[in-house]
N, C-alpha and C positions, 0 to 999 in steps of 0.2 A: 504494500500500500504506500501511497505518497511517493511514488517514483517520479523522478523528473527534476528539472532544474528549479521548479517553483518551490521545492521543499528541501530542507536541509539534509535529510537522509530518508531512506525507506523504513517502513514499519512492517515487521513480520505479521503475516495474517494470523498465525497461531497465537501470538501475543494479544492481538486485537480481539480474537475470539475469547480468550481467557478473561479479558477485561469485560466483555459483554456478559459473560456468565457471572462474574463477580458482581456486577451491577444488578443483574436480574435476581440473584440469590440473596441480596442484601435485605436485612430486616426493615431498613428504611425504604420507603416507596419511591425509588428513583425512576425517572422516565427517560432520562437522556444521559449519554456519555459524551463528554467533551474531550477531544484529543488536544493536549497542550504541548507546545515545544518549550522545553526548559533550556534557555541559552547557556546558562552556567554549567549545567550537567551535560549538555549536548545529547539529550534524549527526549523521547516522547513520554508523557505522563497522562494517565486517565484522571478525569474529574467527573464525578457524578452529580447531577442536579435533578430536582424533582419537578421544577416548573420551567416551561419554555422561556419565560421572561427572564430567568436567571442567566441565560446564555448571553444576553445583551451586555452584561456587566464585564465581560472578558474582552480584552483588546485582541484584534485580529492579527495573525502572523503577517509581518511586513509593515504593520502600522504601529507595532508595540515598541515602547521605549523601556519597558520593564524586563524582568527576568523571564517571565512566562507569557506565551502568546497562544491564542486559540488558532488551531489549524483546521479543525472540523468538528461538527456536532452531529450525533446520530441518535435516532430513536432506539432505545434499548431493545424493544420488542419486535419492531418491524425491520430493524437494521437499516432503515432508509436515512439518507443524509438529510439534515435539517438545514435549510437556507438561512 
């Protein structure tokens, strides 16, 4: 996932799948998984949120001046990408 020059590095599909399962099996009712790029660590990190409105609070990759930036957001259950 995230192959190409628009992304800092690729993400293994198996790791992404394990993050989906982690979010689905959580006791907290999460609905979305956010894929964040951590500039300092040089790796992708998952962030789980319950409401779609929470996604807007993250800075997008390429626009961020902070340590972490939003690369993509997905619905945990349909696995569809959220715009």
